[in-house]
Z-matrix of the N, CA and C atoms (Angstrom, degrees):
N
C 1 1.435
C 2 1.483 1 107.69
N 3 1.452 2 106.68 1 121.45
C 4 1.623 3 111.58 2 -177.84
C 5 1.498 4 113.12 3 -94.54
N 6 1.317 5 113.45 4 135.82
C 7 1.364 6 122.00 5 -175.67
C 8 1.544 7 108.59 6 -101.12
N 9 1.333 8 114.83 7 130.80
C 10 1.467 9 117.52 8 -176.32
C 11 1.524 10 105.19 9 -101.64
N 12 1.353 11 116.87 10 137.90
C 13 1.396 12 119.63 11 -179.58
C 14 1.506 13 105.49 12 -117.88
N 15 1.333 14 117.94 13 114.23
C 16 1.463 15 119.20 14 178.03
C 17 1.431 16 116.31 15 -71.31
N 18 1.326 17 121.73 16 143.40
C 19 1.421 18 125.63 17 176.16
C 20 1.535 19 105.93 18 -81.67
N 21 1.292 20 113.98 19 125.35
C 22 1.551 21 115.46 20 -173.52
C 23 1.530 22 104.29 21 -121.68
N 24 1.374 23 110.96 22 161.39
C 25 1.430 24 118.29 23 173.42
C 26 1.464 25 115.83 24 -93.50
N 27 1.374 26 114.35 25 -2.75
C 28 1.364 27 120.00 26 176.72
C 29 1.481 28 116.79 27 -104.35
N 30 1.328 29 116.11 28 153.44
C 31 1.414 30 119.08 29 -169.75
C 32 1.534 31 109.14 30 -85.35
N 33 1.260 32 119.78 31 -39.87
C 34 1.515 33 124.33 32 -179.30
C 35 1.383 34 115.93 33 -77.94
N 36 1.268 35 117.66 34 148.13
C 37 1.500 36 120.55 35 175.74
C 38 1.468 37 109.45 36 -119.49
N 39 1.146 38 124.50 37 68.16
C 40 1.554 39 127.14 38 178.71
C 41 1.491 40 110.50 39 -73.90
N 42 1.221 41 114.78 40 137.81
C 43 1.473 42 119.71 41 178.95
C 44 1.423 43 113.47 42 -67.29
N 45 1.356 44 115.06 43 130.97
C 46 1.478 45 124.60 44 -176.48
C 47 1.469 46 115.71 45 71.43
N 48 1.405 47 120.70 46 7.67
C 49 1.437 48 125.25 47 176.54
C 50 1.596 49 106.29 48 -85.89
N 51 1.392 50 110.13 49 143.77
C 52 1.505 51 114.99 50 -179.07
C 53 1.446 52 110.55 51 -73.95
N 54 1.289 53 118.80 52 131.44
C 55 1.427 54 128.28 53 -176.98
C 56 1.418 55 116.95 54 -103.27
N 57 1.303 56 122.69 55 124.82
C 58 1.404 57 121.83 56 -172.47
C 59 1.590 58 103.24 57 -95.76
N 60 1.236 59 119.66 58 112.07
C 61 1.478 60 123.77 59 179.01
C 62 1.522 61 113.23 60 -80.55
N 63 1.324 62 113.50 61 158.72
C 64 1.518 63 122.93 62 173.25
C 65 1.552 64 103.70 63 -69.55
N 66 1.361 65 117.29 64 137.33
C 67 1.458 66 120.67 65 176.35
C 68 1.579 67 108.06 66 -60.25
N 69 1.386 68 112.28 67 144.26
C 70 1.469 69 115.77 68 179.00
C 71 1.522 70 112.70 69 -86.44
N 72 1.288 71 121.56 70 -16.54
C 73 1.446 72 126.12 71 -177.32
C 74 1.527 73 107.42 72 -112.30
N 75 1.239 74 112.67 73 140.49
C 76 1.526 75 121.78 74 172.24
C 77 1.404 76 110.57 75 -103.47
N 78 1.249 77 127.95 76 132.22
C 79 1.399 78 131.31 77 -176.27
C 80 1.632 79 103.37 78 -101.56
N 81 1.289 80 111.68 79 124.91
C 82 1.486 81 121.32 80 177.23
C 83 1.550 82 110.85 81 -110.54
N 84 1.255 83 114.34 82 120.60
C 85 1.475 84 121.29 83 174.34
C 86 1.627 85 112.36 84 -77.24
N 87 1.278 86 115.11 85 171.96
C 88 1.459 87 122.66 86 -173.58
C 89 1.589 88 104.97 87 -67.64
N 90 1.196 89 120.61 88 -40.92
C 91 1.531 90 117.94 89 178.16
C 92 1.537 91 112.57 90 -65.27
N 93 1.317 92 115.55 91 -45.23
C 94 1.487 93 119.04 92 177.31
C 95 1.464 94 112.51 93 -59.96
N 96 1.289 95 110.63 94 -42.02
C 97 1.643 96 113.35 95 175.62
C 98 1.453 97 116.02 96 -64.47
N 99 1.376 98 118.56 97 -34.36
C 100 1.461 99 120.65 98 169.66
C 101 1.532 100 115.27 99 -62.55
N 102 1.407 101 111.90 100 -42.54
C 103 1.487 102 112.93 101 179.70
C 104 1.481 103 115.89 102 -66.98
N 105 1.390 104 112.72 103 -41.10
C 106 1.436 105 119.60 104 175.91
C 107 1.572 106 110.25 105 -58.30
N 108 1.344 107 115.20 106 -47.99
C 109 1.514 108 122.29 107 179.09
C 110 1.547 109 111.10 108 -56.56
N 111 1.360 110 116.21 109 -46.20
C 112 1.282 111 122.24 110 179.57
C 113 1.606 112 115.35 111 -63.51
N 114 1.339 113 108.95 112 -45.46
C 115 1.504 114 117.13 113 175.74
C 116 1.583 115 109.68 114 -63.01
N 117 1.156 116 119.50 115 -40.49
C 118 1.529 117 124.55 116 177.39
C 119 1.484 118 109.20 117 -60.70
N 120 1.262 119 117.27 118 -54.78
C 121 1.564 120 121.38 119 -177.72
C 122 1.556 121 109.38 120 -64.77
N 123 1.344 122 116.69 121 -30.56
C 124 1.504 123 117.72 122 -178.45
C 125 1.565 124 106.31 123 -74.26
N 126 1.224 125 120.36 124 -39.04
C 127 1.513 126 123.09 125 -178.92
C 128 1.476 127 107.88 126 -73.65
N 129 1.323 128 125.22 127 -34.44
C 130 1.424 129 126.31 128 173.63
C 131 1.611 130 109.50 129 -66.49
N 132 1.273 131 115.59 130 -40.46
C 133 1.553 132 119.88 131 -178.97
C 134 1.565 133 103.89 132 -65.77
N 135 1.210 134 117.41 133 -52.55
C 136 1.429 135 121.46 134 179.36
C 137 1.643 136 115.60 135 -51.56
N 138 1.318 137 110.22 136 -43.51
C 139 1.422 138 116.66 137 172.17
C 140 1.454 139 117.19 138 -61.21
N 141 1.370 140 113.32 139 -42.23
C 142 1.626 141 119.78 140 173.61
C 143 1.458 142 110.18 141 -61.24
N 144 1.388 143 115.77 142 -46.76
C 145 1.421 144 119.60 143 -176.42
C 146 1.532 145 111.11 144 -61.15
N 147 1.367 146 117.35 145 -41.81
C 148 1.495 147 121.48 146 -178.85
C 149 1.593 148 104.52 147 -67.28
N 150 1.201 149 121.31 148 -39.81
C 151 1.509 150 119.03 149 175.79
C 152 1.469 151 115.84 150 -60.57
N 153 1.315 152 113.31 151 -50.58
C 154 1.526 153 120.27 152 -178.88
C 155 1.537 154 107.21 153 -58.03
N 156 1.334 155 118.12 154 -46.22
C 157 1.445 156 120.61 155 -173.81
C 158 1.528 157 109.34 156 -61.61
N 159 1.412 158 111.61 157 -43.86
C 160 1.507 159 116.95 158 -178.23
C 161 1.492 160 111.52 159 -63.90
N 162 1.327 161 119.60 160 -38.66
C 163 1.527 162 122.48 161 179.74
C 164 1.576 163 108.71 162 -70.78
N 165 1.268 164 116.50 163 -37.62
C 166 1.502 165 119.79 164 -178.66
C 167 1.549 166 108.60 165 -69.73
N 168 1.319 167 116.87 166 -37.67
C 169 1.491 168 119.33 167 174.61
C 170 1.543 169 109.54 168 -65.80
N 171 1.279 170 120.02 169 -43.16
C 172 1.382 171 119.74 170 177.33
C 173 1.461 172 115.40 171 -66.36
N 174 1.264 173 122.21 172 -35.65
C 175 1.402 174 125.40 173 176.44
C 176 1.413 175 109.01 174 -66.89
N 177 1.352 176 119.16 175 -42.95
C 178 1.484 177 119.11 176 175.76
C 179 1.510 178 113.47 177 -57.16
N 180 1.368 179 113.89 178 -48.06
C 181 1.464 180 118.29 179 178.96
C 182 1.527 181 110.98 180 -56.71
N 183 1.283 182 120.83 181 -42.06
C 184 1.468 183 123.44 182 -179.53
C 185 1.542 184 110.55 183 -65.51
N 186 1.382 185 117.52 184 -40.68
C 187 1.339 186 114.59 185 175.81
C 188 1.446 187 116.95 186 -67.00
N 189 1.224 188 115.88 187 -34.28
C 190 1.517 189 119.37 188 177.11
C 191 1.550 190 114.30 189 -66.83
N 192 1.321 191 111.41 190 -30.37
C 193 1.409 192 117.90 191 -176.95
C 194 1.546 193 107.01 192 -80.56
N 195 1.261 194 117.78 193 -35.22
C 196 1.558 195 124.02 194 170.48
C 197 1.436 196 111.02 195 -55.63
N 198 1.345 197 114.28 196 -52.54
C 199 1.499 198 119.63 197 -178.18
C 200 1.567 199 110.76 198 -58.92
N 201 1.306 200 115.99 199 -41.61
C 202 1.406 201 119.43 200 -175.45
C 203 1.648 202 107.51 201 -71.11
N 204 1.354 203 113.74 202 -33.22
C 205 1.503 204 115.25 203 178.46
C 206 1.564 205 107.01 204 -68.76
N 207 1.139 206 116.19 205 -40.84
C 208 1.537 207 117.52 206 175.46
C 209 1.507 208 115.87 207 -54.90
N 210 1.423 209 110.63 208 -51.57
C 211 1.409 210 115.96 209 175.74
C 212 1.490 211 119.53 210 -55.89
N 213 1.427 212 108.27 211 -41.73
C 214 1.503 213 111.54 212 172.90
C 215 1.462 214 116.56 213 -64.74
N 216 1.262 215 116.67 214 -40.82
C 217 1.388 216 114.38 215 -177.59
C 218 1.571 217 115.00 216 -70.51
N 219 1.377 218 114.64 217 -23.74
C 220 1.508 219 119.48 218 169.61
C 221 1.518 220 109.51 219 -69.85
N 222 1.219 221 115.34 220 -38.23
C 223 1.575 222 121.04 221 177.16
C 224 1.495 223 106.70 222 -60.68
N 225 1.346 224 121.89 223 -51.55
C 226 1.391 225 127.78 224 177.00
C 227 1.642 226 112.40 225 -52.27
N 228 1.316 227 114.02 226 -48.51
C 229 1.474 228 116.09 227 176.07
C 230 1.401 229 116.89 228 -61.62
N 231 1.395 230 115.29 229 -41.20
C 232 1.495 231 115.00 230 175.26
C 233 1.441 232 115.37 231 -69.70
N 234 1.269 233 120.06 232 -32.36
C 235 1.498 234 122.98 233 175.95
C 236 1.556 235 110.98 234 -67.92
N 237 1.430 236 117.64 235 -38.41
C 238 1.400 237 117.94 236 173.52
C 239 1.464 238 115.64 237 -62.79
N 240 1.434 239 116.74 238 -39.49
C 241 1.563 240 121.13 239 174.68
C 242 1.475 241 107.99 240 -64.31
N 243 1.379 242 120.64 241 -44.02
C 244 1.494 243 118.86 242 178.89
C 245 1.502 244 111.82 243 -63.81
N 246 1.257 245 122.84 244 -36.53
C 247 1.539 246 125.71 245 -176.05
C 248 1.754 247 100.87 246 -70.37
N 249 1.229 248 115.85 247 -40.69
C 250 1.468 249 118.39 248 179.12
C 251 1.615 250 110.01 249 -63.61
N 252 1.343 251 114.10 250 -43.35
C 253 1.424 252 118.65 251 178.88
C 254 1.548 253 110.16 252 -64.69
N 255 1.277 254 122.21 253 -42.91
C 256 1.385 255 123.74 254 -178.75
C 257 1.589 256 109.47 255 -70.82
N 258 1.238 257 118.24 256 -38.09
C 259 1.501 258 117.33 257 170.17
C 260 1.417 259 117.50 258 -58.33
N 261 1.398 260 114.83 259 -37.25
C 262 1.513 261 120.28 260 175.34
C 263 1.472 262 112.26 261 -64.63
N 264 1.406 263 115.72 262 -44.85
C 265 1.468 264 117.72 263 169.42
C 266 1.334 265 119.85 264 -51.95
N 267 1.331 266 115.97 265 -48.36
C 268 1.494 267 119.88 266 175.71
C 269 1.533 268 115.37 267 -59.16
N 270 1.265 269 112.53 268 -42.16
C 271 1.448 270 118.03 269 179.75
C 272 1.637 271 111.40 270 -62.20
N 273 1.375 272 111.75 271 -40.10
C 274 1.482 273 112.19 272 -178.00
C 275 1.460 274 105.18 273 -73.34
N 276 1.245 275 126.72 274 -35.31
C 277 1.461 276 126.26 275 -177.35
C 278 1.578 277 107.11 276 -64.93
N 279 1.395 278 117.41 277 -44.89
C 280 1.433 279 118.05 278 178.32
C 281 1.545 280 112.38 279 -66.31
N 282 1.355 281 116.66 280 -31.50
C 283 1.455 282 115.09 281 179.51
C 284 1.474 283 113.53 282 -71.22
N 285 1.351 284 117.08 283 -31.88
C 286 1.419 285 123.10 284 179.19
C 287 1.505 286 112.89 285 -79.55
N 288 1.221 287 118.42 286 -32.19
C 289 1.511 288 126.51 287 172.64
C 290 1.542 289 107.53 288 54.30
N 291 1.381 290 113.53 289 -128.55
C 292 1.451 291 118.32 290 -170.97
C 293 1.554 292 108.71 291 -87.45
N 294 1.420 293 118.95 292 -10.10
C 295 1.368 294 121.25 293 178.46
C 296 1.598 295 112.98 294 -62.72
N 297 1.325 296 114.25 295 -25.10
C 298 1.482 297 122.13 296 178.24
C 299 1.598 298 106.07 297 -56.47
N 300 1.245 299 113.18 298 -52.41
C 301 1.575 300 117.87 299 -175.28
C 302 1.390 301 114.58 300 -71.61
N 303 1.441 302 120.63 301 -28.12
C 304 1.395 303 123.67 302 -176.54
C 305 1.597 304 115.35 303 -89.68
N 306 1.301 305 113.95 304 -23.00
C 307 1.429 306 118.43 305 -178.09
C 308 1.546 307 114.04 306 -70.55
N 309 1.305 308 115.38 307 -21.53
C 310 1.581 309 114.40 308 -173.45
C 311 1.513 310 102.74 309 -113.38
N 312 1.361 311 110.17 310 156.87
C 313 1.444 312 125.19 311 173.96
C 314 1.402 313 117.48 312 -102.33
N 315 1.156 314 118.02 313 146.89
C 316 1.471 315 117.56 314 178.68
C 317 1.490 316 112.06 315 -75.72
N 318 1.349 317 117.53 316 146.82
C 319 1.437 318 122.97 317 -173.43
C 320 1.576 319 107.22 318 -80.27
N 321 1.322 320 118.69 319 133.06
C 322 1.466 321 117.75 320 -177.19
C 323 1.581 322 107.48 321 -105.23
N 324 1.274 323 116.67 322 -41.76
C 325 1.447 324 114.73 323 -174.22
C 326 1.605 325 102.04 324 -136.83
N 327 1.368 326 109.42 325 127.00
C 328 1.513 327 112.45 326 175.13
C 329 1.515 328 107.38 327 -114.13
N 330 1.422 329 112.72 328 129.52
C 331 1.364 330 117.54 329 178.58
C 332 1.615 331 106.16 330 -114.91
N 333 1.277 332 112.10 331 134.17
C 334 1.401 333 119.09 332 176.10
C 335 1.534 334 115.01 333 -106.95
N 336 1.247 335 119.68 334 140.22
C 337 1.434 336 125.53 335 -177.07
C 338 1.534 337 104.74 336 -101.37
N 339 1.312 338 114.93 337 126.19
C 340 1.479 339 118.54 338 176.58
C 341 1.414 340 113.82 339 -103.42
């Protein structure tokens, strides 16, 4: 069995006393309705603005990270090519060995034309 407790405007609860309850309906006039409508629309617009700003910020971060990833992948490709070039130079020097120093003659006299 459910017991209902009326909301009263009086402090005392004397047995058998008439209780004045709080009205169940709230009347809203035209000015209050306009203010509530404007406040509701403003809160919805602020929510929309916050969501849009957050998605734009996230999109900007993603684009920035994509650009950085492309730059780093280009650096990796350049470093791989540089490593191959250096390995090739090392192989050429090993292949030539001491013949590199013996195949050339020292220059004795240099003449410059002016």
